Steps between C-alpha positions, in 0.01 A plus 500: 500500500632841409426650837734241648782657297396836646527354848840348435641839403383644831226749565740791534702412192480699176135504389598578141616142444226319695264291293133517600260224407222571252211438740635757746575750226148453356353558846697825543406617145134432581536704819635791293227483241233488768618839635274649231695832488500681165840532341669196650715360214509122521836433340800667341759396241868602509725448200801301625745665259387849615523393867850356455610821324372710790667268756833522309475878456438546874739238636658769718187495708427243771121466491213480251173616655157437353247769590122497467408809304184623327505596134172663410227287662705179520759330723842496336856419603794728546860375537779672685869413500637623830775482756246458781190289550291762676165623371613854443619580151825695471486754218722807540685494166801342666711210384372273778129567427254222436446418131132478420297316233136421440360192326323578172367194321802269560771766477680712763473874433714749696258721695473673836197319646492667843164671431361169364608333828307766693201453272492129576525562877218756492268325254508121427732435796265675741223250408712189572446303822741582779765255608441393865817676597372816325771459233423642157610329183712732288835335446672168432881511523773263386874522448629492146692188592176322593327605178796404279514169685135437426550579132799264486287220649226558245736514208665176603162327531336647193695570182323802353338732754345814350263641765439496870129486592397651835166370634360728770356331808395560861636293785270313736533220756497159332443149636850366459770402747541729801822674397383596153156594629668741746705644211188584299294606803773749592440661159122493513329760278826611339510508121808367323572311183617161380743495211498245212756476222356479150714310254490373142421132469518380140212675324316579822592687814556354847450640846708412806379436852422807704740656750385690803623865506351579837791690654279803574601819673455706711 
């Protein structure tokens, strides 16, 4: 069972490389859809070549942070390459500033999304259920080393990856073994995403297992 692999890696290990079984992912996706909030995008695509180019171009930074932002009436994603993993965005026209992108279709476009981050917090984000610890879902942070390691794993397992697909979901308690149930219960009501690698497979396309990206902050 895929959740057993998650358990073996340890609950506090890197979430970016944890597989999550389909039944659990489907439950969390259902939770998300049942929120019934206008503008909640259900999934995103990210071109792997564009992502790798951005990672390479910002390899002097330590972290890649995924922000929930609002573009028009819809949830979107912003990416920041940064030397810190805090929520605040550093933008003072200095060499050590965060480098910002937004996701448009499956491409990364350089753009200052700070206002879009505020729009999400004040509009769609304000309608989301509150985490029991009163934590709001705005940011998911990983080191570049973790992300490059994930891509290396995917490229070794699948020969021709062209997109990453991010399925949005909402955590909830699940009836599985105690340790994993506690892991998901601790994240109750928080929205995150599960990433799948899309790859060419002869004349069709294939889709990898999902990987839990639940390393939410703050």
